[in-house]
Structure formats: structure tokens, C-alpha cells
N, C-alpha and C positions, 0 to 999 in steps of 0.2 A: 844502604848508605847513599846519600844524595849530595852532590856538590852544590856550590853556590848558584848554579844555573839550572838546577832541577834535574840534571843528568845523574842518574844513579845506576841502579842495577837493571837498566834498560836492556832490552834484547836487541841483538843485531837483526835486521829485517831483510837481509838479502839484497836483491836488486843488482848484484854483481852478475855479469855475464860469464860465459865460459872462460874468458881470459882473466876474470877476477877484477876487471877494471870498472865495471858498472856501465851505465848508459852513456853514450856520447852526448854531451850537453852543449858544448861550444866548439866551433871550428872557425879559426881566424888566421890572419897573417899579419905579423908585426910590420911596422913601417920604419923607415930610417929615423923618423922623429922619436921613436921608442927606444933608441940606442943610448948606451952610456958612452963615456969617453974611450972605452976599449973597443967599441964597435959591436958589443953584444947587447942584447935586449935587457933593459932595466929589470932588476928583480921585482921592483914595485909594480911594473906593468904586468908581470906574470901573476903576482899575488892578486891584483885587482881582477884579472880575468878568472882566476880560480874562485875568488869571492863571488863573482857574478854567477858562475856555474854552480857553486855550492848553494847559493841562495835560490836558484831555480829548483834544484833537487829538494831542498828543505821546504820551500813554500808549497811544492806539490804534496809533500808528505803531510805538512801541517794544514793543508787546505786553507791557506791564508798567508798573511804577512809574517815575515820573520826578520830578525836583525842578527848580524854577526856579533858574537860576544867574545869569541876566542879563536885563536889558531893554536891548537895544542901540540901540533907537530908539523914541521916543515923541513923539507930537504931539497936542496938544489943539487942535482946530479951532474948536469951538463949545461952549457950555455945554449941559449936560443939565439938564432941569427936572423937577420933580415933575409926574407925569401923562404924561410921555413914555413911549413903549414903546421899550425899549432892546433891540436885537438885536446880537449879537456873532458875526461871521463869522471863520473862520480856515482856513488851510491850511499844510501843511508846505512851507517854502521851501528848506530845506537840511538834509541829514543828514551828520553827521560820524561819527567812530569810535564815540563814546558820546553825542553831542549831537544835538539836533533843534531847528532854528529854525522858529518858527511866526509867520507874518504874520497880524495880527489887525486887523479894522476894526470900529468900533462905529458902528452906524447907529441913528438915532432917527426915530420919527414923532411929531409933536407932536399935542396934542389937536385934534381936528376938522380936521387937515391931513394928507391922504394922502401928501404928498411926503416922500421919505426924505432925511435929512441925515446926512452922514458927520461925526461929532463927534470921534472919536479914531481913531488908527491907531498901530500899534507892532509891533516885532519882539521876541518873547520867546524866550529860549534855555533849553532844558531838557536835563538829563542823565539818561539811563536809569540806574537803580540796581537792584542785586540785593537780596535779602532782608536783607543785612547793611548796606544803605545805601551800598555801594561802587559806583562807576561800572562799568557793564557794556557790552559792545559792542551796538550796534544792528544787527540783521540787515539785509542788503541788501534792497532792494525785490524782492518776488517770492519770497523764500526762505520756507520753512515750517519 
């Protein structure tokens, strides 16, 4: 069975490391201009960073351009604060005919605290596209 984006009975492809997080894709630090009126980092800022990270993972797997078509799951567990070091980890969880699902986790370390905190997690779906912006098939794992 296939959904509207070509994702169907695709197989998970691994890529997760021993922690289950996948590869580290982005490490950044939010700035005061990224805050909402409560002093926490905007959820939209976090989503955009996750989208960039997921696009990197998906484009590597697709060996070309991808576009975001859906966020099928998203959870905000804790706020991100100015001064936090934000790391986003991701791995391919499913590949369909033209689509790639990427599991992402956002981990922070707070000022002067070495403990890692999972602040967000989500599943982003990308579709591989050709030079005309049309969906194109994603090669099976291991093909060249």
C-alpha cells in the first residue's frame, strides 16, 4: 500500500547509531532574536532547523534534490533557551517509491550542564525531485 507521496511498504534503512539517534547533522546555538515573548526559542525556529537537518539526510539518501512534503509526527518535550547548544540527529526510517521518511531528535546541553536533554522529536517526509521539480524514484539501497 502506498500513500500519496509514494511512501508505502518501504523498509527502514538503519543509520541510527548505538543511541538510536542517527547521525549528528546540525549543531547550532539560538540567539536572542530567536526568542518568543516568554524568553524561550520559537517553535518555528526549531522546526526550520529540523527541516534543514532532515533535508540533508534525505538528499544524501536520494542522491539529489528533495522537498519537504509532510511532518507526520512532532513533539515538543522541553523548551530551548538562549545559550543552549542545539544538536539535531537524524536517520532514514523508511523509503518509498519517491519518498524518504527521516526521524529527527533535537538534543540540547544547557549552560554549565553537561547533561543532554531531548527537547523535540519528529518525523519529516521528503520527496525526491528531478531538475524540473517533479517526483522521481529513489534508488533501492545499495544501487549505484
